[in-house]
C-alpha positions as CSV (number, residue, x, y, z in Angstrom):
1,M,72.0,-10.6,-130.6
2,R,73.7,-9.7,-127.2
3,A,71.6,-8.0,-124.5
4,G,73.3,-4.7,-124.8
5,K,72.9,-4.5,-128.5
6,R,69.5,-5.5,-128.3
7,G,68.7,-2.8,-125.9
8,D,70.2,-0.2,-128.1
9,H,68.0,-1.5,-131.0
10,D,64.9,-1.2,-128.9
11,A,65.6,2.4,-127.7
12,R,66.3,3.4,-131.2
13,I,62.9,1.8,-132.6
14,R,61.0,3.4,-129.7
15,D,62.4,6.8,-130.6
16,S,61.3,6.1,-134.3
17,I,57.5,5.4,-133.2
18,P,55.2,8.5,-133.7
19,Q,53.9,9.7,-130.5
20,G,50.6,11.0,-132.1
21,S,51.6,14.6,-132.4
22,E,50.2,15.0,-135.7
23,P,46.6,14.7,-137.0
24,M,45.3,10.9,-137.4
25,T,44.4,11.0,-141.3
26,S,44.5,7.8,-143.2
27,V,48.0,8.9,-144.7
28,S,49.4,9.8,-141.3
29,I,48.2,6.5,-139.8
30,A,49.6,4.2,-142.9
31,Q,53.0,6.3,-142.7
32,G,53.2,5.8,-138.8
33,A,52.3,2.1,-139.0
34,S,54.7,1.9,-142.0
35,R,57.6,3.5,-139.9
36,T,56.7,1.2,-136.8
37,H,56.8,-1.7,-139.2
38,A,60.0,-0.7,-140.7
39,A,61.6,-0.1,-137.5
40,A,60.6,-3.4,-136.1
41,G,61.8,-5.0,-139.4
42,A,65.2,-3.3,-139.0
43,A,65.8,-5.1,-135.4
44,A,64.0,-8.2,-136.4
45,H,64.9,-8.7,-140.0
46,V,66.5,-12.0,-140.7
47,K,67.3,-12.6,-144.3
48,Y,66.7,-16.3,-144.4
49,L,63.4,-15.6,-142.6
50,H,62.5,-12.8,-145.3
51,H,63.3,-15.6,-148.0
52,F,61.1,-17.9,-146.2
53,R,58.2,-15.8,-146.4
54,A,58.9,-15.4,-150.2
55,L,59.0,-19.0,-150.7
56,A,55.9,-19.5,-148.9
57,I,53.7,-17.2,-150.7
58,L,55.2,-18.6,-154.0
59,Q,54.0,-22.0,-152.9
60,I,50.6,-20.7,-152.0
61,V,50.3,-19.0,-155.5
62,L,51.4,-22.3,-157.1
63,L,49.0,-24.3,-155.2
64,H,46.0,-22.1,-156.0
65,A,47.1,-22.0,-159.6
66,G,47.3,-25.7,-159.9
67,H,43.8,-26.2,-158.2
68,A,42.5,-23.7,-160.5
69,F,43.8,-25.3,-163.6
70,L,43.0,-28.8,-162.7
71,L,39.4,-28.1,-161.3
72,R,38.4,-25.3,-163.8
73,G,40.4,-26.0,-166.9
74,F,38.3,-28.9,-168.4
75,E,34.8,-29.9,-168.6
76,S,35.2,-32.3,-165.5
77,P,37.1,-31.3,-162.5
78,L,40.2,-34.0,-162.3
79,P,39.9,-36.0,-159.0
80,E,42.2,-35.7,-156.1
81,S,43.3,-39.4,-156.7
82,N,45.0,-38.2,-160.1
83,P,48.6,-38.3,-159.9
84,V,49.2,-34.7,-160.9
85,F,46.5,-33.5,-158.4
86,A,47.6,-35.5,-155.6
87,A,51.5,-34.2,-156.3
88,V,50.3,-30.6,-156.3
89,D,48.2,-31.0,-152.9
90,V,51.0,-33.3,-151.2
91,L,53.7,-31.0,-152.0
92,L,51.9,-27.5,-151.6
93,R,48.7,-27.7,-149.5
94,N,48.6,-26.1,-146.2
95,A,51.6,-24.0,-147.1
96,T,50.0,-21.1,-145.2
97,I,51.3,-22.9,-142.0
98,Y,54.6,-21.4,-142.9
99,F,53.1,-17.8,-142.7
100,S,51.9,-18.9,-139.1
101,M,55.4,-20.0,-138.2
102,I,56.8,-16.7,-139.5
103,S,54.4,-14.6,-137.7
104,G,55.1,-16.2,-134.4
105,I,58.7,-16.0,-134.9
106,I,58.6,-12.4,-135.7
107,Y,56.4,-11.6,-132.6
108,A,58.8,-13.5,-130.2
109,R,61.9,-11.6,-131.7
110,I,60.5,-8.0,-131.5
111,F,56.9,-7.2,-130.8
112,C,56.7,-9.1,-127.5
113,T,58.6,-6.2,-126.1
114,R,56.3,-3.7,-127.4
115,P,52.9,-2.3,-125.8
116,Y,50.0,-4.2,-126.9
117,A,48.1,-1.2,-128.3
118,P,50.8,-0.1,-130.8
119,F,51.3,-3.5,-132.1
120,M,47.7,-4.1,-132.8
121,K,47.4,-0.9,-134.2
122,A,50.2,-1.7,-136.8
123,R,48.7,-5.0,-137.5
124,L,45.4,-3.7,-138.1
125,V,46.5,-1.0,-140.4
126,N,49.1,-3.1,-142.4
127,T,46.8,-6.3,-142.5
128,G,43.3,-5.3,-141.6
129,V,42.7,-2.2,-143.5
130,P,43.8,-3.6,-147.0
131,Y,41.7,-6.8,-146.3
132,L,38.7,-4.8,-145.8
133,A,39.5,-2.9,-149.1
134,I,40.1,-6.0,-150.8
135,T,36.9,-7.6,-149.3
136,A,34.8,-4.6,-150.3
137,I,36.4,-4.6,-153.9
138,F,35.9,-8.3,-154.6
139,T,32.3,-8.5,-152.9
140,T,31.1,-5.6,-154.8
141,L,32.4,-6.8,-158.2
142,L,30.9,-10.2,-157.8
143,W,27.6,-9.0,-156.3
144,L,27.2,-6.6,-159.2
145,R,28.0,-9.8,-161.7
146,S,25.5,-12.0,-160.0
147,S,21.9,-12.1,-161.4
148,S,20.7,-11.0,-157.9
149,G,23.0,-8.1,-157.6
150,E,21.0,-4.8,-157.9
151,A,22.8,-1.6,-158.3
152,G,20.7,0.4,-156.0
153,N,20.3,-2.1,-153.1
154,T,23.2,-0.7,-151.2
155,I,22.0,-1.9,-147.7
156,E,22.3,-5.8,-149.0
157,L,25.5,-5.0,-150.6
158,A,26.8,-3.5,-147.2
159,R,25.6,-6.4,-145.2
160,L,27.3,-8.8,-147.6
161,I,30.6,-6.9,-147.3
162,A,30.4,-7.1,-143.6
163,Y,29.6,-10.7,-143.4
164,N,32.6,-11.4,-145.9
165,A,34.9,-9.3,-143.8
166,A,34.1,-11.4,-140.6
167,M,34.2,-14.7,-142.1
168,G,37.0,-14.2,-145.0
169,D,34.5,-15.3,-147.5
170,A,35.1,-12.7,-150.4
171,W,37.4,-15.0,-151.9
172,N,38.3,-18.6,-151.3
173,T,41.7,-17.5,-150.4
174,L,41.0,-14.7,-148.0
175,W,39.8,-16.9,-144.9
176,Y,43.6,-16.9,-143.5
177,I,43.5,-13.1,-142.8
178,P,40.5,-13.3,-140.0
179,V,42.6,-16.4,-138.6
180,I,46.0,-14.6,-138.4
181,L,44.1,-11.1,-136.9
182,I,42.8,-13.7,-134.2
183,L,46.1,-14.7,-133.2
184,Y,47.6,-11.4,-133.3
185,A,44.9,-10.3,-130.7
186,V,45.9,-13.3,-128.4
187,S,49.5,-12.9,-128.9
188,P,50.7,-11.5,-125.4
189,L,48.7,-14.6,-123.8
190,L,50.2,-17.2,-126.1
191,F,53.8,-15.7,-125.5
192,H,53.4,-15.7,-121.8
193,I,52.5,-19.5,-122.0
194,V,55.5,-20.2,-124.2
195,S,57.7,-18.0,-122.0
196,M,56.9,-19.5,-118.6
197,P,58.5,-23.0,-117.6
198,R,55.4,-23.9,-115.5
199,W,53.2,-23.7,-118.6
200,R,55.4,-25.7,-121.0
201,W,52.9,-28.4,-120.7
202,L,50.2,-26.1,-122.2
203,M,52.6,-24.8,-124.9
204,A,53.3,-28.5,-126.1
205,L,49.3,-29.3,-125.8
206,L,48.6,-26.2,-128.0
207,I,51.4,-27.2,-130.7
208,V,50.1,-30.8,-130.9
209,L,46.6,-30.1,-130.7
210,P,46.1,-29.7,-134.4
211,L,46.6,-33.5,-134.7
212,A,43.3,-34.0,-133.1
213,V,41.6,-30.8,-134.2
214,S,41.5,-30.7,-138.2
215,R,41.4,-27.7,-140.4
216,T,37.8,-27.0,-141.8
217,G,38.7,-26.3,-145.2
218,T,38.3,-22.5,-146.0
219,E,35.6,-22.1,-143.4
220,L,36.3,-19.9,-140.7
221,T,35.6,-21.9,-137.4
222,P,37.3,-22.5,-133.9
223,A,38.9,-25.6,-135.4
224,I,40.7,-23.7,-138.2
225,T,41.9,-21.2,-135.8
226,I,43.3,-23.8,-133.2
227,Y,44.8,-25.5,-136.2
228,F,46.9,-22.6,-137.3
229,M,47.4,-21.4,-133.6
230,G,49.5,-24.7,-133.2
231,A,52.0,-23.5,-135.8
232,Y,51.9,-19.9,-134.5
233,V,52.9,-21.2,-131.0
234,F,55.7,-23.3,-132.5
235,G,57.0,-20.0,-134.2
236,L,57.1,-18.3,-130.8
237,W,59.0,-21.2,-129.4
238,L,61.4,-20.9,-132.1
239,G,61.6,-17.1,-132.2
240,R,62.5,-16.8,-128.6
241,D,66.1,-18.0,-129.2
242,L,65.9,-18.6,-133.1
243,D,69.5,-19.3,-133.6
244,A,70.0,-21.5,-130.9
245,R,66.9,-23.5,-131.8
246,L,67.8,-23.5,-135.3
247,D,71.2,-25.0,-134.3
248,L,69.4,-27.9,-132.2
249,M,67.2,-28.5,-135.5
250,E,70.2,-28.6,-137.7
251,R,71.6,-31.3,-135.4
252,S,68.6,-33.3,-135.7
253,A,67.9,-32.5,-139.3
254,S,68.3,-36.2,-140.4
255,W,65.3,-37.1,-138.0
256,I,63.4,-34.1,-139.0
257,A,63.9,-35.1,-142.7
258,L,62.8,-38.7,-141.9
259,V,59.4,-37.5,-140.4
260,A,59.0,-35.2,-143.3
261,G,59.6,-38.0,-145.8
262,V,57.3,-40.6,-144.0
263,S,54.5,-38.2,-143.8
264,T,54.8,-37.1,-147.4
265,A,54.8,-40.9,-148.2
266,A,51.7,-41.5,-146.1
267,L,50.0,-38.4,-147.8
268,S,50.7,-39.4,-151.4
269,I,49.4,-43.2,-150.6
270,L,46.0,-41.4,-149.2
271,Y,45.4,-39.3,-152.0
272,L,46.3,-42.0,-154.7
273,A,43.8,-44.4,-152.7
274,D,41.3,-41.5,-152.3
275,L,41.2,-42.3,-148.5
276,D,40.9,-40.0,-145.6
277,G,39.8,-40.7,-141.9
278,R,36.1,-40.8,-141.0
279,G,34.7,-38.6,-138.3
280,P,35.7,-35.3,-136.9
281,V,39.5,-35.8,-137.6
282,S,41.0,-35.9,-141.0
283,I,44.1,-38.0,-141.0
284,R,45.4,-35.9,-144.2
285,E,45.0,-32.7,-142.1
286,S,47.0,-34.4,-139.2
287,L,49.7,-35.6,-141.6
288,F,50.0,-31.9,-143.5
289,Y,50.3,-30.4,-140.1
290,I,53.5,-32.7,-139.2
291,Q,54.9,-32.5,-142.6
292,R,54.6,-28.7,-142.9
293,L,56.1,-28.0,-139.5
294,S,59.1,-30.3,-140.2
295,L,59.6,-29.2,-143.7
296,G,59.2,-25.6,-142.4
297,V,62.2,-26.3,-139.9
298,L,64.2,-27.8,-142.7
299,I,63.8,-24.8,-145.2
300,L,64.7,-22.5,-142.2
301,V,67.9,-24.5,-141.5
302,A,68.7,-24.6,-145.3
303,L,68.0,-20.9,-146.0
304,R,70.2,-20.0,-143.0
305,L,73.2,-21.7,-144.6
306,W,72.4,-20.5,-148.1
307,S,71.7,-16.9,-147.0
308,A,75.0,-16.5,-145.3
309,K,76.7,-15.5,-148.5
310,P,75.4,-12.5,-150.5
311,R,73.5,-13.2,-153.8
312,A,72.5,-10.3,-155.6
313,V,69.9,-11.6,-158.0
314,S,68.3,-14.0,-155.7
315,D,68.4,-11.7,-152.7
316,A,66.7,-9.0,-154.7
317,V,64.0,-11.3,-156.3
318,L,63.1,-13.0,-152.8
319,G,63.3,-9.8,-151.0
320,A,60.8,-7.9,-153.3
321,T,58.6,-10.9,-153.2
322,A,58.7,-11.2,-149.5
323,T,57.9,-7.5,-149.2
324,A,55.0,-7.8,-151.5
325,S,53.7,-11.2,-150.2
326,F,50.5,-9.9,-148.6
327,G,49.8,-7.9,-151.8
328,L,50.3,-11.4,-153.7
329,Y,48.2,-13.0,-151.1
330,F,45.4,-10.8,-151.6
331,L,45.4,-10.6,-155.3
332,H,46.6,-13.9,-156.9
333,G,43.0,-15.9,-156.4
334,P,40.8,-13.9,-158.7
335,L,43.8,-13.4,-161.3
336,V,44.7,-17.1,-162.0
337,R,41.1,-17.7,-163.2
338,P,41.3,-15.8,-166.7
339,V,45.0,-17.4,-167.0
340,V,43.1,-20.9,-166.9
341,R,41.0,-20.0,-169.6
342,F,43.5,-19.0,-171.6
343,V,46.0,-21.7,-170.9
344,A,43.6,-24.8,-170.9
345,P,42.9,-25.1,-174.4
346,F,46.6,-25.7,-175.3
347,V,46.6,-28.7,-173.1
348,P,46.6,-32.0,-175.7
349,D,43.6,-34.1,-175.5
350,G,43.8,-37.1,-172.9
351,Q,45.3,-34.5,-170.5
352,P,48.9,-36.0,-170.6
353,V,50.8,-35.6,-167.2
354,L,53.5,-33.3,-168.9
355,G,50.7,-31.2,-170.5
356,L,49.1,-30.8,-166.9
357,I,52.2,-30.0,-165.3
358,A,53.1,-27.6,-168.2
359,G,49.4,-26.1,-167.8
360,I,49.9,-25.6,-164.0
361,G,53.3,-23.8,-164.7
362,A,51.8,-21.4,-167.3
363,T,48.9,-20.6,-164.9
364,F,51.2,-20.0,-162.0
365,A,53.5,-17.6,-164.1
366,G,50.4,-15.9,-165.6
367,G,48.7,-15.3,-162.4
368,L,51.9,-14.2,-160.7
369,L,52.8,-11.7,-163.2
370,L,49.2,-10.4,-163.2
371,S,49.5,-10.0,-159.6
372,W,52.9,-8.0,-159.8
373,A,51.4,-5.8,-162.6
374,V,48.4,-4.6,-160.3
375,I,50.9,-4.2,-157.5
376,L,53.3,-2.0,-159.5
377,L,50.2,0.0,-161.0
378,A,48.9,0.6,-157.5
379,R,52.0,1.8,-156.4
380,M,52.5,4.1,-159.4
381,I,48.7,5.5,-158.9
382,L,48.5,5.6,-155.1
383,G,52.1,5.7,-153.7
384,R,52.5,4.6,-150.2
385,R,48.5,4.5,-149.9
386,S,48.6,1.3,-152.0
387,R,49.4,-0.6,-148.8
388,L,46.1,0.5,-147.5
389,V,44.3,-1.0,-150.4
390,I,46.2,-3.9,-151.6
391,G,48.6,-4.6,-148.9
392,A,51.7,-3.8,-150.7
């Protein structure tokens, strides 16, 4: 976008942001944040980036559907060295890195020009508030279901909700929300590092640091924040001049594909041989980081070419999926569990490969449909307030 046009967009967006003249009710906060989000999206919206968000959430749901089916669908969980389990992990694990890349790109394209307070307010309303609501709902339901849950002990429940909100422990898929909120909070500093030539060495260090600082599963730690910060900083670098840098990546696509292929092959060998590094550094996590960044770039390059022509059906499906991505992220974890209990008995004895693949596919489809059903029901009942409860 040329500088003059970018300035016009920025002026229109500034004019559209509410200036606080109305009472700060929950509805007005949600509507104000929604208008800010929509205005920013209008300037920063890139169809292929929106489609990338949709593909990312679909991969995440498929990964968790696969894990739920393979680990909970049978009397004994399948080992990671099982070929189907290995394929699920190698192809899908750490797809959350794509979310970090996308968030970095969007911040560099639009939010870097905004004052910090409105930016964080919008992030907290659009991400933090529904996260707290979902955390409270999941924690309360699980607490009441457990043998130690006493209906009258609200102080214990409140403590548990607060702990789960701080640590992302209400469900094993929610750990990423505290991580991305931390990255949002330090975005101006990270963008300053990316923008200043004299700090390029530090930018490069932040991007490669996850190779030596491994992700710690789903546990919120400094290490997991550093791991995803690398992808976020890479997204900031891409987003500063997205088209030009994707042009560069497109010219280097063969080499990037080679990196993606080698890392994928190495991961496959490690899984099938049931191997990983010893000590604090996980070879698998280092390879996953390389694989996801390289595949993320290739997906962006491919989507940019593919999205150049309008495609009514796919644009509508991917667009709706991207718009509901946070709602799908919040909801899908618990909703795939009952689908597993329904699907698993249909797998033939001996757990043939095709049966396992079909079971994963059915679990994915069922979990996705249930998540969409809850989102649509919440929208019908709550209207715009549904964004404050389920993020969509």
